[in-house]
ROVEXRO-124769 format. One line per 3 residues: number of its first residue (from 0); their letters; for each residue x, y, z of N, C-alpha, C, O, CB. Coordinates in steps of 0.05 Angstrom, whole numbers, m for minus. Glycine has a CB too. Example, Ala and Ser with C-alpha at 12.3 -4.5 7.8 and 13.67 -1.06 7.14 Angstrom:
0> AS> 264,m114,156,246,m90,156,264,m66,156,285,m66,169,226,m89,181; 257,m45,142,273,m21,143,258,1,157,268,23,161,282,m12,114
//
This chain:
0> MQF> 17,m24,0,m1,0,m1,19,25,1,37,27,17,m24,m1,24; 11,45,m18,28,69,m19,24,88,5,4,86,20,23,83,m45; 42,105,7,40,125,28,15,139,31,5,142,53,60,143,24
3> ANV> 3,149,8,m20,166,8,m45,149,18,m62,160,32,m24,178,m20; m46,125,10,m67,107,20,m66,101,50,m86,103,64,m66,81,4; m41,94,59,m36,89,88,m42,115,104,m54,113,125,m5,80,93
6> LRK> m36,137,95,m41,161,110,m71,169,112,m81,176,133,m26,184,97; m85,166,89,m114,171,89,m129,150,108,m147,157,124,m125,170,60; m120,124,105,m134,105,121,m130,108,149,m149,105,165,m126,79,115
9> KRK> m104,114,158,m99,118,188,m113,143,199,m123,142,221,m68,121,193; m113,165,182,m127,189,192,m158,184,197,m170,193,216,m123,213,170; m169,170,178,m199,162,183,m202,145,206,m222,147,220,m212,149,160
12> ELH> m183,125,211,m188,109,234,m185,125,260,m198,119,280,m167,85,234; m169,147,259,m168,163,283,m190,185,286,m191,201,304,m141,174,284; m207,184,264,m231,203,263,m221,233,263,m231,250,277,m252,199,289
15> LTQ> m199,237,246,m189,264,244,m195,275,217,m194,260,197,m159,264,250; m202,300,216,m205,314,189,m177,321,179,m157,320,194,m224,342,190; m176,328,154,m151,336,142,m140,361,157,m116,363,164,m155,342,110
18> QEL> m159,381,163,m151,405,177,m140,398,206,m120,410,215,m177,426,178; m152,381,220,m143,374,247,m116,362,247,m99,369,264,m162,356,261; m110,341,228,m84,330,225,m64,351,214,m41,350,224,m85,306,206
21> ADQ> m70,368,196,m53,388,188,m43,406,209,m20,413,210,m66,403,169; m62,414,227,m54,431,250,m36,419,268,m19,432,280,m76,440,265; m38,391,271,m19,377,289,8,376,277,29,374,291,m29,348,294
24> LHV> 8,378,251,36,375,237,47,401,230,69,403,219,34,357,211; 32,423,236,40,451,230,43,454,199,63,466,191,66,459,244; 25,443,184,25,447,156,m4,457,148,m22,457,164,34,420,141
27> TRQ> m7,465,122,m35,472,113,m52,448,106,m41,426,103,m34,490,88; m77,451,104,m94,429,97,m89,423,67,m89,400,59,m124,434,103; m84,443,51,m77,438,22,m52,419,20,m51,402,3,m72,466,5
30> TLS> m35,422,35,m10,406,36,m16,377,42,m7,359,29,9,418,55; m32,374,64,m39,348,70,m56,334,50,m55,310,45,m52,348,95; m73,351,37,m91,339,16,m72,330,m6,m77,309,m18,m113,360,5
33> RWE> m51,344,m13,m34,335,m34,m19,309,m29,m13,293,m46,m14,356,m39; m13,306,m2,1,281,5,m20,257,2,m14,235,m6,13,283,36; m44,263,9,m64,240,8,m73,233,m21,m85,212,m27,m91,248,26
36> NNL> m67,253,m40,m72,248,m67,m48,240,m83,m49,240,m108,m84,270,m78; m26,235,m69,m3,225,m81,10,246,m100,24,239,m119,m10,200,m95; 5,272,m94,17,292,m111,42,305,m99,57,318,m114,m4,314,m116
39> SYP> 47,302,m77,73,309,m64,78,292,m38,61,276,m29,75,340,m57; 101,297,m26,110,280,m4,122,298,18,134,318,11,131,258,m14; 118,291,43,133,305,65,161,302,66,171,281,58,123,297,89
42> NLD> 176,319,75,205,315,81,207,297,103,188,289,116,219,340,87; 234,288,106,242,267,127,233,277,156,224,260,172,276,263,126; 237,303,162,230,311,190,200,309,195,191,300,217,241,339,195
45> TLV> 185,318,176,157,316,179,146,287,180,127,279,193,145,331,156; 160,272,164,152,243,162,156,230,189,140,212,196,169,227,139; 176,237,203,181,226,230,161,236,250,153,221,267,210,233,239
48> RLS> 152,261,248,130,270,265,104,256,259,88,249,276,127,299,263; 101,254,233,75,239,225,74,212,234,53,202,242,70,239,195; 97,198,235,99,171,244,91,169,274,75,152,283,127,162,240
51> GFL> 104,186,288,98,188,317,69,194,324,58,181,342,116,210,329; 58,214,310,31,222,316,10,201,309,m10,198,323,25,246,302; 14,187,287,m5,168,279,2,141,292,m13,121,289,m5,166,248
54> EIS> 22,139,306,31,114,320,34,93,300,23,71,303,12,104,343; 47,98,278,54,80,258,81,80,250,93,101,246,39,84,236; 93,56,247,123,56,240,130,66,212,114,65,193,135,28,243
57> LDV> 155,77,210,163,85,183,163,64,163,159,69,140,188,96,184; 169,39,173,168,16,154,140,14,140,138,12,116,174,m11,169; 119,16,156,94,15,144,89,37,125,78,32,104,74,14,163
60> LLK> 97,61,132,92,87,117,106,83,88,96,91,67,104,113,133; 130,71,90,148,70,66,145,45,50,159,41,30,178,72,75; 124,28,58,121,4,43,108,9,14,95,29,8,102,m15,59
63> GDG> 115,m11,m2,103,m8,m30,124,m9,m51,145,4,m49,87,20,m34; 120,m24,m72,141,m27,m93,142,0,m109,122,12,m115,134,m51,m114; 166,7,m114,170,33,m128,158,56,m116,148,73,m131,161,32,m153
66> NPM> 157,56,m91,146,80,m74,161,107,m81,184,110,m73,149,74,m41; 148,126,m95,163,152,m104,171,166,m79,189,183,m81,146,171,m123; 158,163,m55,166,178,m33,192,169,m22,206,185,m9,145,178,m13
69> VNQ> 199,143,m25,225,135,m17,248,149,m33,268,158,m23,226,105,m20; 241,151,m59,261,167,m77,264,195,m68,286,207,m68,252,168,m107; 241,207,m60,240,237,m54,256,240,m25,271,259,m21,208,249,m52
72> ISQ> 253,221,m7,267,223,18,296,218,13,312,231,26,255,203,38; 304,200,m3,331,197,m9,345,220,m24,368,226,m20,334,173,m24; 328,234,m41,337,260,m54,341,281,m30,361,296,m29,315,271,m77
75> DVR> 322,282,m12,324,302,10,348,297,26,361,316,34,299,302,27; 354,272,31,378,267,47,406,274,32,425,284,43,377,237,54; 404,269,6,427,276,m11,430,307,m12,452,317,m10,424,265,m39
78> DKS> 407,321,m15,407,348,m16,419,362,11,434,381,11,379,357,m21; 409,351,33,419,360,57,450,355,62,463,371,75,404,347,78; 460,333,51,488,326,54,505,347,35,526,357,42,492,295,45
81> KYK> 492,351,11,504,371,m5,506,398,4,526,412,0,491,371,m28; 483,407,18,482,433,28,501,435,53,512,456,59,452,441,35; 504,413,66,522,413,88,549,417,79,564,433,92,521,390,103
84> RYL> 558,404,58,584,407,47,590,434,38,611,445,42,589,389,25; 569,446,23,571,473,16,574,494,39,589,513,38,547,479,2; 560,487,60,562,505,84,590,504,96,601,524,105,542,496,106
87> MVV> 601,479,96,628,474,108,650,489,91,670,499,101,635,442,111; 644,489,64,665,501,46,663,531,51,684,543,54,660,494,16; 638,543,53,633,571,58,647,580,85,663,599,88,602,577,58
90> LAA> 639,563,104,654,571,132,682,568,133,696,583,147,644,554,155; 694,547,117,722,546,118,734,571,103,755,581,110,732,520,106; 720,579,80,731,604,65,729,627,83,748,643,84,716,610,38
93> LVL> 707,631,99,706,654,115,727,653,138,736,675,147,679,657,126; 734,630,149,756,628,170,780,635,157,796,650,169,758,599,183; 786,625,134,813,634,119,814,664,113,835,677,117,816,618,89
96> IFI> 792,675,105,792,705,100,797,719,127,813,737,128,763,716,87; 784,710,148,788,723,173,817,721,183,828,740,193,769,711,193; 828,698,180,857,694,187,875,712,171,893,725,181,866,665,183
99> WLS> 870,714,145,885,729,127,884,758,134,904,772,136,876,724,99; 858,769,138,855,797,148,868,802,174,881,823,178,826,805,150; 864,783,192,880,787,216,910,790,215,923,806,230,874,765,233
102> LLG> 921,774,196,948,773,192,957,801,180,978,811,187,955,749,175; 941,811,162,946,837,150,943,859,170,958,879,170,927,842,126; 922,856,188,920,876,210,942,877,229,950,898,239,896,872,225
105> YGR> 952,852,235,975,849,253,999,864,240,1013,879,254,983,817,258; 1003,860,216,1026,873,201,1022,904,201,1043,919,202,1026,864,171; 997,915,201,994,944,204,1001,953,231,1015,974,234,968,954,197
108> ATQ> 991,938,250,992,946,280,1021,946,289,1030,963,304,974,924,298; 1036,926,279,1065,922,289,1085,933,268,1109,929,272,1070,891,293; 1076,946,248,1092,957,224,1111,937,215,1135,942,214,1108,982,231
111> NEL> 1100,914,207,1116,891,196,1119,899,165,1100,898,150,1099,861,200; 1144,906,157,1147,915,131,1142,891,110,1131,896,89,1175,928,127; 1149,868,116,1143,846,97,1115,842,92,1106,838,70,1154,821,107
114> IDR> 1098,844,114,1069,839,110,1057,863,96,1041,861,78,1054,834,136; 1065,887,105,1055,910,93,1060,911,62,1042,919,47,1066,934,105; 1082,903,54,1092,902,26,1072,885,10,1066,891,m13,1121,890,25
117> SNP> 1064,863,21,1047,844,7,1017,847,13,1001,830,4,1055,818,13; 1011,868,28,982,875,32,969,887,8,976,910,1,978,894,56; 951,874,m6,938,884,m32,920,910,m26,914,926,m44,919,860,m46
120> FLR> 912,913,0,894,936,6,907,962,12,894,982,16,876,929,28; 934,962,13,950,986,19,959,997,m7,967,983,m25,973,980,36; 958,1023,m9,965,1037,m34,993,1053,m27,997,1061,m4,939,1058,m44
123> VQY> 1010,1056,m47,1034,1070,m43,1026,1102,m38,1013,1115,m53,1054,1065,m70; 1037,1110,m15,1033,1138,m7,1059,1153,m9,1080,1142,m7,1023,1140,21; 1057,1181,m13,1081,1198,m13,1079,1217,10,1059,1232,11,1085,1212,m39
126> GYA> 1098,1218,28,1097,1235,51,1125,1249,52,1143,1243,38,1091,1219,77; 1127,1269,71,1151,1284,78,1160,1281,104,1143,1279,121,1149,1312,73; 1184,1281,109,1196,1278,135,1222,1296,140,1237,1301,121,1204,1248,139
129> VLP> 1225,1307,164,1248,1321,169,1268,1301,183,1260,1285,199,1242,1347,187; 1293,1303,176,1312,1284,185,1330,1294,206,1332,1319,210,1328,1274,162; 1343,1277,222,1360,1286,244,1383,1302,231,1390,1301,208,1370,1263,261
132> TQV> 1396,1317,251,1418,1335,241,1440,1318,229,1452,1326,208,1430,1353,265; 1446,1296,241,1467,1277,230,1454,1251,225,1435,1243,239,1492,1274,249; 1467,1237,205,1457,1211,200,1465,1193,223,1487,1194,234,1468,1200,172
135> PEK> 1446,1175,232,1454,1156,253,1474,1137,243,1470,1124,223,1429,1141,263; 1496,1133,257,1518,1115,250,1523,1096,272,1515,1100,295,1544,1131,244; 1537,1073,263,1544,1052,283,1572,1042,273,1577,1039,249,1521,1027,285
138> KEE> 1591,1037,294,1616,1024,286,1613,995,289,1606,984,310,1638,1035,303; 1621,983,267,1618,953,265,1646,942,257,1660,953,239,1595,943,244; 1653,919,270,1678,908,261,1674,890,237,1656,874,235,1691,892,284
141> TTV> 1691,894,217,1690,880,193,1718,874,181,1738,887,189,1673,896,174; 1719,856,163,1745,847,151,1751,867,126,1735,870,107,1743,814,141; 1774,879,129,1780,898,108,1803,882,90,1820,869,101,1790,928,120
144> VDR> 1801,885,65,1821,874,46,1838,897,34,1827,917,25,1806,858,22; 1864,894,32,1879,916,22,1875,918,m10,1862,900,m22,1911,911,29; 1884,938,m21,1880,943,m48,1891,920,m67,1881,912,m87,1892,969,m55
147> DGK> 1914,912,m57,1928,889,m72,1913,863,m70,1918,845,m86,1958,885,m62; 1896,860,m51,1881,838,m46,1895,815,m32,1886,792,m31,1870,830,m70; 1918,821,m21,1934,802,m7,1930,800,23,1928,778,35,1960,808,m12
150> NKH> 1930,825,34,1930,824,63,1899,832,72,1885,848,60,1953,846,74; 1893,818,95,1869,825,107,1870,832,135,1887,821,149,1851,805,104; 1854,849,146,1853,853,174,1827,865,184,1813,878,169,1875,870,183
153> VAA> 1821,861,209,1796,869,223,1797,899,229,1816,908,241,1791,852,249; 1777,914,222,1777,943,229,1749,951,236,1730,939,226,1788,960,205; 1747,973,253,1721,983,260,1715,1002,237,1730,1021,231,1720,996,289
156> VTT> 1691,997,224,1680,1015,202,1654,1027,211,1636,1013,220,1676,1000,176; 1652,1053,207,1626,1067,213,1608,1063,189,1615,1069,166,1630,1099,220; 1585,1053,196,1563,1047,175,1537,1064,183,1530,1067,206,1555,1015,175
159> PQR> 1525,1076,161,1501,1091,167,1477,1070,175,1476,1048,165,1492,1109,142; 1460,1081,193,1439,1066,202,1414,1078,191,1414,1099,179,1439,1065,232; 1391,1063,195,1364,1075,188,1356,1098,206,1360,1097,230,1343,1053,190
162> VDA> 1345,1118,195,1333,1139,211,1306,1132,220,1293,1117,206,1332,1164,196; 1296,1142,241,1267,1138,252,1254,1164,250,1258,1180,269,1265,1126,283; 1239,1171,230,1227,1197,227,1198,1195,221,1188,1175,210,1239,1213,205
165> FVA> 1183,1217,230,1154,1219,224,1150,1227,198,1161,1248,190,1139,1237,243; 1135,1211,181,1128,1217,153,1099,1228,152,1079,1214,156,1132,1191,134; 1097,1252,147,1070,1265,144,1058,1258,116,1071,1264,96,1073,1297,149
168> DDP> 1035,1246,114,1024,1238,89,1003,1260,76,997,1261,52,1009,1210,93; 994,1277,95,975,1298,84,977,1323,101,992,1322,121,943,1288,83; 963,1344,94,966,1367,108,950,1368,136,951,1387,151,957,1388,90
171> FGN> 936,1346,140,918,1344,165,934,1330,188,922,1325,210,890,1327,159; 958,1324,184,975,1312,205,975,1281,207,986,1270,225,967,1322,231; 962,1269,187,962,1239,185,988,1228,175,997,1239,155,940,1230,168
174> GSW> 1000,1208,187,1024,1197,179,1032,1176,199,1017,1166,215,1043,1218,175; 1057,1170,197,1067,1148,216,1099,1151,217,1112,1162,200,1058,1117,206; 1108,1139,239,1137,1138,245,1149,1115,229,1141,1092,233,1143,1134,276
177> LKF> 1168,1120,209,1178,1098,193,1210,1098,195,1224,1118,201,1169,1101,163; 1220,1074,190,1248,1071,191,1260,1066,163,1251,1047,149,1255,1049,210; 1279,1082,156,1289,1078,128,1317,1089,127,1325,1104,144,1271,1092,105
180> YTG> 1331,1080,104,1360,1089,99,1358,1113,83,1342,1116,64,1378,1066,85; 1376,1132,90,1379,1156,73,1405,1159,60,1407,1173,40,1374,1181,89; 1425,1148,72,1453,1156,61,1460,1182,73,1445,1194,89,1454,1158,28
183> KYS> 1483,1192,63,1493,1220,71,1475,1242,61,1466,1241,38,1521,1225,61; 1469,1262,77,1456,1286,69,1468,1311,81,1483,1309,101,1427,1284,75; 1462,1334,69,1473,1359,78,1451,1373,94,1428,1365,95,1483,1375,55
186> SKQ> 1460,1395,107,1440,1412,123,1420,1424,105,1398,1430,114,1455,1434,139; 1426,1429,80,1406,1440,61,1385,1420,51,1362,1426,46,1421,1452,38; 1395,1396,49,1376,1375,43,1370,1355,64,1374,1331,62,1384,1362,21
189> RWA> 1359,1367,87,1354,1351,110,1323,1343,112,1312,1340,134,1364,1368,136; 1311,1341,90,1285,1331,89,1283,1309,66,1299,1307,48,1266,1355,83; 1261,1292,69,1261,1271,51,1231,1267,39,1212,1270,54,1271,1245,66
192> LVA> 1228,1262,15,1203,1253,3,1204,1223,4,1221,1210,m7,1200,1265,m28; 1184,1211,18,1184,1182,23,1160,1169,9,1137,1178,13,1183,1174,53; 1166,1150,m8,1145,1132,m20,1143,1107,m3,1162,1092,1,1153,1125,m50
195> HKG> 1120,1102,8,1117,1081,26,1091,1067,24,1072,1080,17,1121,1091,51; 1089,1041,29,1065,1026,29,1061,1014,58,1072,992,64,1065,1003,7; 1046,1027,75,1046,1021,104,1072,1025,116,1081,1048,113,1038,994,110
198> AYV> 1087,1007,130,1114,1009,140,1136,1004,121,1159,1008,127,1117,992,162; 1128,993,98,1149,987,76,1156,1010,60,1138,1020,46,1139,966,57; 1181,1021,61,1190,1044,47,1202,1035,21,1223,1021,22,1209,1060,63
201> SNI> 1191,1041,0,1202,1033,m27,1221,1051,m38,1238,1043,m54,1181,1030,m47; 1221,1075,m31,1240,1097,m43,1240,1121,m28,1219,1129,m17,1233,1104,m72; 1262,1135,m27,1263,1162,m14,1280,1181,m33,1296,1172,m49,1277,1160,16
204> RLV> 1274,1206,m30,1289,1227,m44,1294,1251,m26,1276,1263,m16,1275,1236,m69; 1320,1257,m23,1328,1280,m7,1320,1306,m20,1326,1310,m44,1356,1279,m2; 1306,1324,m4,1298,1349,m14,1305,1371,4,1312,1366,27,1270,1348,m19
207> SRA> 1303,1397,m6,1308,1420,11,1279,1428,22,1259,1418,11,1322,1444,m6; 1277,1444,41,1253,1454,52,1237,1469,32,1212,1468,31,1258,1471,77; 1250,1485,14,1236,1499,m8,1222,1481,m28,1203,1489,m42,1256,1517,m22
210> QIP> 1233,1455,m29,1220,1439,m50,1194,1423,m39,1181,1408,m54,1242,1418,m62; 1188,1429,m14,1165,1416,m2,1140,1434,m7,1141,1458,m3,1169,1411,29; 1118,1421,m16,1094,1438,m21,1085,1455,4,1086,1445,27,1071,1420,m30
213> LMM> 1077,1479,m1,1073,1498,21,1053,1486,42,1057,1490,66,1063,1526,9; 1032,1471,33,1014,1461,52,1025,1439,69,1013,1433,90,991,1453,39; 1047,1426,62,1058,1405,75,1082,1413,94,1091,1397,110,1067,1386,54
216> REQ> 1091,1438,91,1115,1446,107,1109,1447,136,1126,1440,152,1127,1473,97; 1085,1457,144,1076,1459,172,1078,1431,183,1091,1428,204,1047,1471,175; 1066,1412,172,1064,1385,181,1093,1370,183,1099,1354,201,1045,1369,162
219> TGN> 1109,1377,163,1136,1365,162,1154,1376,186,1169,1361,199,1150,1371,134; 1152,1403,189,1167,1417,210,1197,1423,202,1206,1415,181,1167,1399,236; 1210,1437,220,1238,1447,213,1258,1432,230,1282,1430,223,1241,1477,218
222> HYV> 1249,1423,253,1271,1409,272,1261,1379,276,1237,1373,280,1273,1426,302; 1280,1363,275,1275,1334,281,1270,1330,311,1283,1342,328,1299,1315,272; 1251,1313,317,1246,1306,346,1244,1276,346,1229,1265,331,1219,1318,358
225> AYD> 1259,1263,364,1260,1233,365,1233,1226,374,1218,1240,387,1283,1222,384; 1227,1199,366,1201,1188,374,1203,1181,404,1223,1172,415,1194,1162,357; 1177,1187,415,1171,1182,445,1147,1164,448,1125,1172,442,1165,1210,461
228> AHA> 1153,1140,456,1130,1123,457,1110,1129,478,1087,1120,475,1139,1097,462; 1116,1144,498,1099,1154,518,1080,1176,510,1059,1180,522,1116,1162,540; 1090,1191,488,1075,1215,480,1056,1209,456,1035,1221,453,1095,1237,473
231> ERR> 1064,1192,439,1047,1184,416,1049,1157,405,1068,1142,412,1052,1202,394; 1031,1149,388,1034,1123,375,1049,1126,350,1051,1148,340,1007,1109,369; 1059,1104,340,1076,1105,314,1059,1108,290,1069,1114,269,1093,1080,310
234> ITK> 1032,1103,293,1014,1106,270,990,1122,279,978,1117,300,1005,1079,260; 984,1142,263,961,1159,269,935,1149,258,923,1161,241,967,1187,259; 928,1124,269,903,1111,261,887,1106,284,898,1099,305,909,1086,246
237> RFL> 859,1110,283,842,1103,305,843,1072,311,845,1065,334,814,1112,299; 843,1056,291,841,1027,295,869,1014,284,872,1011,259,815,1015,279; 886,1009,302,912,1001,292,912,975,276,929,971,259,930,998,314
240> WWP> 893,958,281,891,931,268,876,932,242,874,912,229,877,911,286; 866,957,232,853,959,209,871,955,185,888,973,181,839,983,208; 868,934,169,887,929,148,884,944,121,897,938,101,885,902,142
243> FD> 865,964,123,862,978,97,870,1006,102,873,1015,125,833,976,86; 874,1022,78,881,1048,81,856,1066,88,859,1090,91,894,1057,56
//
C-alpha cells in the first residue's frame, strides 16, 4: 500500500479531518491533501513527526513497490548532505579570510614591513619627513682587504643606520613613524620625500625645505624630534589593526 493510502486510512481510523491533522503537523490543509492524493510528499523531518503522531512505524509508511516517496526522501537526504558540504566550504573560506585579514591587520599594527609590502589593500603613499641633524651611524667590526688583495685585517668601520622619522602623508597631520635608510645628506637637504606602503618604504628622495609643497611644510616641520613612545603612537590611526588604507 502506498504512502497516500496509508495516511488517508490511518487518519480516518483516528476520526481526524484533514484540517485537524494538518494543524497537528503545522502544515496547511492543502499540503496534507496533496499528500493523500499522491501529488507530493513530506520531508524526512515531517515524516518522523507523522509516524509518531499516527503511531505507525516508518516501515509501514514507506512500504510499496516503487514508492516514489522513498526516492523523494533519498533525494532530500542527498540534498541535505550537499548543502552541508557547501556550508562547510563557505565557513572554511570565511575562516581563511578572517585569518588572512587578521594577519594583514597584525602587520599594520606592528609595522611589519614584509606583511605591509604584500598587503593588496594598501596603496603607495608619498609623504615628507624632517631628518636628524646627523645621519645615525654605528661602528661595526668587519674584515678589510688591502687594495692588492693580499692582506686582510679586522677594522672598525662606521656604517650609516636607518633613521626613525615621522612621515606626514597629508596636510591634516596623518602619517606614521617609519624607519628607512637615507645615506649621507647635507644641512640644506635635511628633508625627505618618502614613498611607502604601510611601513614598507620603497623609495626616498632627499629634498630641501623649499621643495616641499607649502601646505605640507607645517606638518613636516623644521626640527627633528625623536620618537617618544609615551607621547604618541607610531601610526596616526584610530584602529591600529585595520588592514586597509
